[in-house]
N, CA, C and O of each residue as an XYZ file, in Angstrom:
560
protein
N      -0.514      7.940    -15.459
C       1.331      8.997    -14.947
C       1.174      9.837    -13.618
O       1.987      9.953    -12.701
N      -0.308     10.493    -13.777
C      -0.317     10.980    -12.472
C      -0.227     10.184    -11.204
O       0.382     10.601    -10.219
N      -0.757      9.194    -11.241
C      -0.995      8.275    -10.540
C       1.061      7.873     -9.364
O       1.672      8.052     -8.311
N       1.109      7.163    -10.993
C       2.783      7.722    -10.399
C       3.416      8.366     -9.624
O       4.031      8.078     -8.597
N       3.141      9.788    -10.471
C       3.850     10.921    -10.209
C       3.889     10.353     -8.138
O       4.765     10.018     -7.340
N       2.812     10.494     -8.116
C       2.183     11.393     -6.741
C       2.093      9.785     -5.538
O       1.469      9.730     -4.478
N       2.976      8.604     -6.213
C       2.979      7.611     -5.462
C       4.533      7.474     -4.594
O       4.869      6.891     -3.563
N       5.529      8.668     -5.988
C       6.697      8.733     -6.226
C       7.482      9.907     -5.392
O       8.617     10.101     -4.958
N       5.576     10.913     -5.432
C       6.472     12.095     -4.513
C       5.298     11.625     -2.666
O       5.374     12.321     -1.654
N       4.826     10.963     -2.730
C       4.401      9.761     -1.482
C       6.157      9.502     -0.983
O       7.043      9.597     -0.134
N       5.890      9.262     -1.798
C       7.729      8.192     -1.636
C       8.872      8.922     -0.236
O       9.386      8.556      0.821
N       8.829      9.587     -0.715
C      10.313     10.894     -1.282
C       9.913     11.291      0.123
O      10.707     11.474      1.045
N       8.388     11.423      0.200
C       7.861     12.481      1.384
C       8.435     11.583      2.569
O       9.385     11.850      3.306
N       7.878     10.809      2.569
C       8.103      9.369      3.287
C       9.558      9.770      4.607
O       9.849     10.203      5.722
N      10.054      9.153      3.236
C      11.859      8.494      3.273
C      11.834     10.333      3.975
O      11.572     10.346      5.178
N      12.043     11.581      3.419
C      12.341     13.083      4.687
C      11.367     12.486      5.757
O      11.499     12.918      6.902
N      10.883     12.011      5.638
C       9.445     11.993      7.348
C       8.792     13.696      6.661
O       8.817     14.061      7.836
N       8.497     14.416      6.222
C       7.203     14.752      5.438
C       5.651     14.723      5.437
O       4.888     13.873      5.897
N       5.518     15.333      5.101
C       3.817     14.640      3.944
C       3.547     16.096      2.975
O       4.171     17.117      3.261
N       2.901     16.082      2.214
C       2.697     16.708      1.888
C       0.911     17.516      1.416
O      -0.279     17.305      1.182
N       2.125     18.631      1.557
C       0.678     19.341      1.595
C      -1.106     19.035      1.059
O      -1.430     18.279      0.144
N      -1.974     19.786      1.851
C      -3.427     19.002      1.126
C      -3.740     20.201     -0.390
O      -3.943     19.776     -1.527
N      -3.714     21.346     -0.105
C      -3.404     21.488     -1.344
C      -2.669     20.690     -3.637
O      -2.933     20.783     -4.836
N      -1.921     20.177     -2.843
C      -1.651     19.054     -3.677
C      -2.261     17.808     -4.057
O      -2.399     17.130     -5.074
N      -2.693     17.761     -2.365
C      -3.539     15.883     -2.510
C      -4.732     16.251     -3.163
O      -4.978     15.514     -4.118
N      -5.882     17.503     -2.887
C      -6.817     17.770     -3.923
C      -6.572     17.660     -5.725
O      -7.228     17.198     -6.659
N      -5.440     18.262     -5.597
C      -5.806     18.554     -6.302
C      -5.417     17.590     -7.828
O      -5.576     17.816     -9.027
N      -4.807     16.380     -6.993
C      -4.664     14.557     -8.246
C      -5.680     14.098     -7.831
O      -5.681     12.871     -7.734
N      -6.905     14.809     -7.432
C      -8.221     13.902     -7.043
C      -8.509     13.390     -8.676
O      -8.737     14.342     -9.422
N      -8.528     12.354     -9.183
C      -9.672     11.752    -10.292
C     -10.519     10.767     -9.819
O     -10.064      9.771     -9.257
N     -11.766     10.949     -9.997
C     -12.717      9.902     -9.964
C     -12.364      8.884    -11.355
O     -12.083      9.307    -12.476
N     -12.481      7.184    -10.867
C     -12.851      6.572    -10.871
C     -13.841      5.515    -11.341
O     -15.028      5.774    -11.139
N     -13.360      3.685    -12.286
C     -14.983      3.888    -12.501
C     -15.002      2.695    -11.386
O     -13.907      2.236    -11.061
N     -15.796      2.338    -10.978
C     -16.073      0.671    -10.611
C     -16.503      0.886     -9.208
O     -17.482      1.633     -9.193
N     -16.000      0.371     -7.595
C     -16.939     -0.167     -6.097
C     -15.969      1.507     -5.297
O     -15.271      2.467     -5.620
N     -16.429      1.042     -4.473
C     -15.751      2.410     -4.163
C     -14.545      1.780     -2.320
O     -14.077      2.360     -1.340
N     -14.570      0.874     -2.655
C     -13.283     -0.229     -1.627
C     -13.153      0.479     -1.773
O     -13.784      1.316     -2.418
N     -11.369      0.535     -0.714
C     -10.821      1.120     -1.249
C     -10.131     -0.064     -1.634
O     -10.405     -1.196     -1.236
N      -8.903      0.357     -2.708
C      -8.015     -1.151     -3.168
C      -6.601     -0.775     -2.365
O      -6.493      0.104     -1.510
N      -5.464     -1.723     -2.887
C      -4.465     -1.807     -2.276
C      -3.750     -2.050     -3.778
O      -4.218     -2.660     -4.739
N      -2.062     -1.157     -3.613
C      -1.141     -2.129     -3.957
C      -0.055     -2.138     -3.901
O       0.442     -1.306     -3.141
N       0.631     -2.823     -4.461
C       2.161     -3.167     -4.503
C       3.100     -3.109     -5.340
O       3.011     -2.644     -6.476
N       4.344     -3.715     -4.681
C       5.402     -3.817     -6.498
C       6.242     -2.512     -5.975
O       5.859     -1.546     -5.314
N       7.343     -2.790     -6.434
C       8.202     -1.584     -6.203
C       7.757     -0.758     -6.536
O       7.951      0.163     -5.743
N       6.917     -0.346     -7.748
C       6.702      0.885     -8.535
C       5.406      1.008     -8.036
O       4.700      1.932     -8.440
N       4.891      0.012     -7.012
C       3.351      0.281     -5.871
C       1.662      0.559     -7.690
O       0.588      1.022     -8.073
N       2.342      0.120     -7.836
C       1.575     -0.303     -9.744
C       0.525     -1.996    -10.033
O      -0.174     -2.461    -10.933
N       1.025     -2.451     -8.547
C       0.779     -3.806     -9.214
C      -0.559     -4.039     -7.907
O      -0.328     -3.983     -6.699
N      -2.235     -4.357     -8.662
C      -2.780     -4.370     -7.893
C      -3.343     -5.648     -6.937
O      -3.509     -6.832     -7.231
N      -3.525     -5.058     -5.916
C      -3.757     -6.287     -4.639
C      -4.599     -7.180     -4.652
O      -4.227     -8.271     -4.220
N      -5.879     -7.058     -5.097
C      -7.221     -6.747     -4.883
C      -8.140     -4.968     -3.728
O      -7.622     -3.865     -3.558
N      -9.339     -5.400     -3.296
C      -9.428     -4.167     -2.224
C      -9.453     -4.987     -1.157
O      -9.231     -6.186     -0.987
N      -9.927     -3.633     -0.138
C     -10.374     -3.996      1.166
C     -12.331     -4.137      1.820
O     -13.016     -3.492      2.613
N     -12.587     -5.503      0.810
C     -13.905     -4.914      1.377
C     -14.775     -6.056      1.730
O     -15.101     -6.653      0.704
N     -15.432     -6.751      3.150
C     -15.900     -7.080      3.226
C     -16.906     -7.746      3.231
O     -17.471     -8.458      4.060
N     -17.143     -7.347      1.870
C     -18.343     -8.353      1.205
C     -18.062     -9.660      0.407
O     -17.562     -9.752     -0.714
N     -18.611    -10.916      1.458
C     -18.002    -11.928      1.245
C     -18.750    -12.391     -0.146
O     -19.319    -13.469     -0.316
N     -18.626    -11.415     -1.019
C     -19.259    -12.053     -2.504
C     -17.841    -11.475     -3.744
O     -17.401    -11.802     -4.846
N     -17.598    -10.509     -2.730
C     -16.307     -9.999     -3.680
C     -15.366    -10.471     -4.461
O     -14.367     -9.765     -4.326
N     -15.243    -11.077     -4.996
C     -14.306    -11.660     -6.123
C     -13.236    -11.468     -5.324
O     -12.773    -12.391     -4.654
N     -12.533     -9.749     -5.314
C     -11.766     -9.417     -5.590
C     -11.150     -8.485     -4.124
O     -10.748     -7.330     -3.981
N     -11.290     -9.428     -3.375
C     -11.403     -8.721     -2.058
C     -10.370     -9.421     -1.207
O     -10.223    -10.622     -1.435
N      -9.576     -8.826     -0.195
C      -8.370     -9.492     -0.010
C      -8.450    -10.961      1.395
O      -7.942    -11.955      1.915
N      -9.790     -9.750      1.310
C     -10.679    -11.288      2.661
C     -12.033    -12.291      2.041
O     -13.109    -12.583      2.563
N     -11.499    -12.609      0.849
C     -12.599    -14.068      0.511
C     -11.613    -13.959     -0.503
O     -11.297    -13.331     -1.514
N     -11.145    -15.261      0.582
C     -10.446    -16.801      0.256
C     -10.990    -17.904     -1.421
O     -10.818    -19.123     -1.446
N     -11.474    -17.290     -2.349
C     -12.740    -17.748     -3.279
C     -11.975    -16.820     -3.945
O     -11.667    -17.586     -4.858
N     -11.290    -15.562     -4.302
C     -11.144    -14.503     -4.922
C      -9.294    -14.562     -5.029
O      -8.393    -14.736     -4.208
N      -9.349    -14.363     -6.219
C      -8.114    -14.217     -6.791
C      -7.178    -13.246     -5.742
O      -5.972    -13.462     -5.867
N      -7.432    -12.522     -5.031
C      -6.769    -11.916     -4.096
C      -6.804    -12.114     -2.492
O      -6.316    -11.285     -1.724
N      -7.327    -13.103     -2.146
C      -6.846    -13.104     -0.627
C      -6.768    -14.433     -1.343
O      -7.278    -14.227     -0.241
N      -6.658    -15.859     -2.165
C      -6.984    -17.020     -2.475
C      -5.610    -16.519     -1.006
O      -5.177    -15.402     -0.720
N      -5.262    -18.002     -0.335
C      -3.864    -18.010      0.140
C      -2.760    -18.379     -0.876
O      -1.582    -18.042     -0.756
N      -3.193    -18.998     -1.737
C      -2.109    -19.626     -2.506
C      -1.656    -18.715     -4.476
O      -1.227    -19.095     -5.565
N      -2.003    -17.757     -3.998
C      -1.864    -16.528     -5.496
C      -0.866    -16.600     -5.009
O      -0.513    -17.047     -3.918
N      -0.172    -16.001     -6.088
C       0.827    -14.663     -5.409
C       0.304    -13.281     -6.406
O       0.662    -12.956     -7.538
N      -0.112    -13.015     -6.008
C      -1.479    -11.422     -6.387
C      -1.783    -11.512     -4.549
O      -2.021    -10.315     -4.389
N      -1.883    -11.957     -3.521
C      -1.948    -12.737     -2.497
C      -1.955    -12.042     -1.080
O      -1.902    -12.996     -0.305
N      -2.000    -10.680     -0.203
C      -1.282    -10.599      1.106
C      -1.079    -12.100      1.660
O      -0.029    -12.655      1.983
N      -2.776    -12.726      1.674
C      -2.517    -14.589      2.293
C      -1.450    -15.612      2.148
O      -0.899    -16.415      2.900
N      -1.365    -15.272      0.867
C      -0.062    -16.767      0.772
C       2.012    -16.028      1.028
O       2.874    -15.592      0.264
N       1.912    -16.279      2.466
C       2.739    -16.388      2.941
C       4.188    -16.423      2.346
O       4.933    -15.641      2.937
N       4.587    -16.893      1.664
C       5.136    -17.269      0.563
C       4.874    -15.625     -1.086
O       5.807    -15.682     -1.887
N       4.208    -14.905     -1.297
C       4.804    -14.548     -2.013
C       4.887    -13.184     -1.824
O       4.407    -12.727     -0.786
N       5.453    -12.371     -2.706
C       6.049    -11.059     -2.794
C       5.558    -10.260     -1.687
O       6.332     -9.424     -1.221
N       4.155    -10.404     -1.089
C       3.851     -9.049     -0.226
C       2.578    -10.012      0.750
O       1.393     -9.679      0.744
N       2.821    -10.566      1.113
C       2.659    -11.582      2.467
C       3.129    -12.199      2.647
O       2.636    -13.095      3.333
N       4.830    -12.331      2.110
C       5.594    -13.168      3.900
C       6.330    -12.364      4.243
O       6.534    -11.289      3.678
N       6.942    -12.850      5.425
C       7.572    -11.916      6.907
C       9.121    -10.998      6.939
O       9.704    -10.400      7.843
N       9.457    -11.254      5.342
C      10.575    -10.550      5.170
C      10.869    -10.327      3.699
O      12.030    -10.113      3.351
N       9.767    -10.369      2.715
C       9.537     -9.290      1.949
C       9.728     -7.756      2.117
O       9.022     -7.163      2.932
N      10.775     -7.003      1.282
C       9.942     -6.268      1.490
C       9.065     -5.277      0.487
O       9.589     -4.187      0.256
N       8.426     -5.412      0.181
C       6.994     -4.865     -0.521
C       5.853     -6.026      1.009
O       4.637     -6.096      0.834
N       6.194     -6.416      1.692
C       5.277     -7.135      2.223
C       4.508     -6.210      3.321
O       4.960     -5.202      3.864
N       3.672     -6.603      3.444
C       2.371     -5.879      4.425
C       2.606     -6.681      5.959
O       2.567     -6.034      7.005
N       2.906     -8.489      5.931
C       2.398     -8.185      6.745
C       4.569     -8.250      7.616
O       4.927     -8.276      8.793
N       5.629     -8.251      5.953
C       6.761     -7.851      7.265
C       6.729     -6.416      8.828
O       6.486     -5.226      8.630
N       6.930     -6.812      9.713
C       7.010     -5.227     10.703
C       8.571     -4.833     10.027
O       8.967     -3.779     10.524
N       9.418     -5.335      9.160
C      10.234     -4.633      8.358
C      10.592     -3.813      7.665
O      11.562     -3.066      7.534
N       8.800     -4.237      6.769
C       9.477     -3.296      4.938
C       9.185     -2.492      5.350
O       8.641     -2.206      6.416
N       9.677     -1.743      4.139
C      10.387     -0.568      4.071
C       9.678     -0.121      2.562
O       9.709      1.077      2.280
N       8.909     -1.283      1.393
C       8.230     -0.115      0.015
C       7.099     -1.779      0.141
O       7.070     -2.702     -0.672
N       6.566     -1.685      1.015
C       4.847     -2.420      1.332
C       3.310     -1.605      0.220
O       3.160     -0.389      0.096
N       2.752     -2.253     -0.171
C       1.807     -1.646     -0.264
C       1.225     -1.003      0.576
O       1.144     -0.902      1.801
N       0.677     -0.417     -0.674
C      -0.457      1.466     -0.480
C      -2.074      0.941     -0.612
O      -2.536      0.104     -1.388
N      -2.752      1.736      0.424
C      -4.568      1.926      0.237
C      -4.458      3.217     -0.393
O      -3.762      4.200     -0.141
N      -5.660      2.867     -1.627
C      -5.619      3.733     -2.618
C      -7.526      4.142     -2.302
O      -8.179      3.114     -2.479
N      -8.331      5.226     -1.945
C      -9.408      5.049     -1.995
C      -9.997      5.722     -4.087
O      -9.660      6.092     -5.212
N     -11.232      5.339     -2.955
C     -12.419      5.203     -5.373
C     -11.389      6.760     -6.447
O     -11.378      7.016     -7.651
N     -10.893      7.233     -5.603
C     -11.496      9.042     -6.135
C      -9.171      8.022     -6.354
O      -9.469      6.943     -5.841
N      -7.964      7.898     -6.631
C      -6.980      7.525     -6.325
C      -5.599      7.685     -5.673
O      -4.424      7.328     -5.584
N      -7.083      8.867     -5.096
C      -5.393      9.250     -3.456
C      -5.068      8.135     -2.402
O      -5.904      7.452     -1.812
N      -4.107      8.090     -2.309
C      -3.223      7.838     -0.775
C      -4.051      7.703      0.241
O      -4.528      8.764      0.646
N      -4.379      6.729      0.791
C      -4.875      6.625      2.602
C      -4.374      5.924      2.878
O      -5.112      4.966      2.647
N      -3.258      5.455      3.397
C      -2.127      5.116      3.668
C      -2.021      3.811      3.450
O      -2.835      3.032      2.954
N      -0.164      3.510      4.165
C       1.024      2.386      3.271
C      -0.080      1.531      3.874
O      -0.822      2.018      4.727
N      -0.261     -0.112      3.337
C      -0.622     -1.010      3.469
C       0.471     -1.628      4.656
O       1.267     -2.275      3.976
N       1.027     -1.778      6.544
C       1.967     -2.415      6.556
C       2.290     -3.002      8.616
O       2.149     -2.783      9.819
N       2.664     -3.625      7.796
C       2.510     -3.775      9.936
C       4.337     -3.253     10.440
O       5.125     -3.547     11.339
N       4.322     -2.619      9.600
C       5.842     -1.536     10.117
C       5.419     -0.366     10.818
O       5.054      0.779     10.551
N       5.605     -1.079     11.804
C       5.042      0.434     12.684
C       6.236      2.136     12.450
O       5.980      3.319     12.224
N       7.538      1.327     12.670
C       8.036      2.678     11.604
C       7.587      3.848     10.398
O       8.084      4.972     10.332
N       6.610      3.347      9.539
C       6.004      3.919      9.094
C       5.065      4.509      9.314
O       4.250      4.227     10.192
N       5.006      5.508      8.498
C       3.773      6.539      9.452
C       2.766      6.832      8.505
O       2.887      7.502      7.479
N       1.407      6.068      9.101
C       0.263      5.536      8.131
C      -0.727      6.216      9.540
O      -0.442      6.373     10.727
N      -2.387      6.596      8.477
C      -2.894      7.556      9.302
C      -4.316      6.485      9.085
O      -5.393      6.998      9.390
N      -4.346      4.711      8.458
C      -4.591      3.840      9.178
C      -5.151      4.152     10.035
O      -4.587      4.684     10.992
N      -7.276      3.798      9.980
C      -8.190      3.263     11.876
C      -7.276      1.571     11.888
O      -6.866      0.811     11.011
N      -7.276      1.578     13.454
C      -7.843     -0.261     13.008
C      -8.483     -0.439     12.706
O      -8.282     -1.445     13.387
N      -9.462     -0.605     12.184
C     -10.611     -1.182     11.566
C      -9.551     -1.427     10.681
O      -8.690     -1.699     11.517
N      -8.817     -1.560      9.273
C      -7.864     -2.071      8.766
C      -6.909     -2.404      9.014
O      -6.392     -3.397      8.503
N      -6.432     -1.760      9.780
C      -4.565     -2.144     10.367
C      -4.819     -3.707     10.785
O      -4.496     -4.672     10.093
N      -5.731     -3.774     12.590
C      -6.249     -4.898     13.322
C      -6.681     -6.222     11.815
O      -6.076     -7.285     11.947
N      -7.190     -6.173     11.129
C      -8.288     -7.572     10.104
C      -6.411     -8.019      9.408
O      -6.075     -9.203      9.420
N      -5.356     -6.866      8.841
C      -4.525     -7.472      8.128
C      -3.575     -8.065      9.281
O      -3.025     -9.133      9.010
N      -3.415     -7.706     10.066
C      -2.443     -8.078     11.780
C      -3.090     -9.213     11.972
O      -2.619     -9.643     13.025
N      -4.067    -10.128     11.502
C      -5.384    -11.313     11.275
C      -4.252    -12.176     10.174
O      -3.412    -13.027     10.468
N      -4.407    -11.915      9.575
C      -4.701    -12.208      7.404
C      -2.677    -11.814      7.864
O      -2.127    -11.750      6.765
N      -2.181    -11.703      8.385
C      -0.799    -12.411      8.590
C       0.501    -13.280      9.423
O       1.730    -13.340      9.415
N      -0.982    -14.045     10.307
C      -1.107    -14.555     11.438
C       0.075    -15.634     10.291
O       0.581    -16.668     10.726
């Protein structure tokens, strides 16, 4: 529930062009189970798990592993699938649509939103080139 509230607050702040105060972001920290790779969530409510951003070749949840559910170019939950809502060049939910207004988000292991996973340069994102550059390659 806290994640949904946080995501809604971030979406509203993005639409209004303002950020959330640091104190609010710190108050929402909740440790999670599992590894430390950043996770990708998409969908209208950004509650659909789309894998993680791990470059470890054996990580079956990695968006970069073509053998896993989230890296398979034929999976409905893969950013690599150009026909899926999350990988097409036309879907408003897609990381690969440079005009998407509701693309996936990246969440850290504390369930903190760290950025918007998108090629849409008009959406404010603090993601480093180490994350955005591989996304450009995935979206070709």
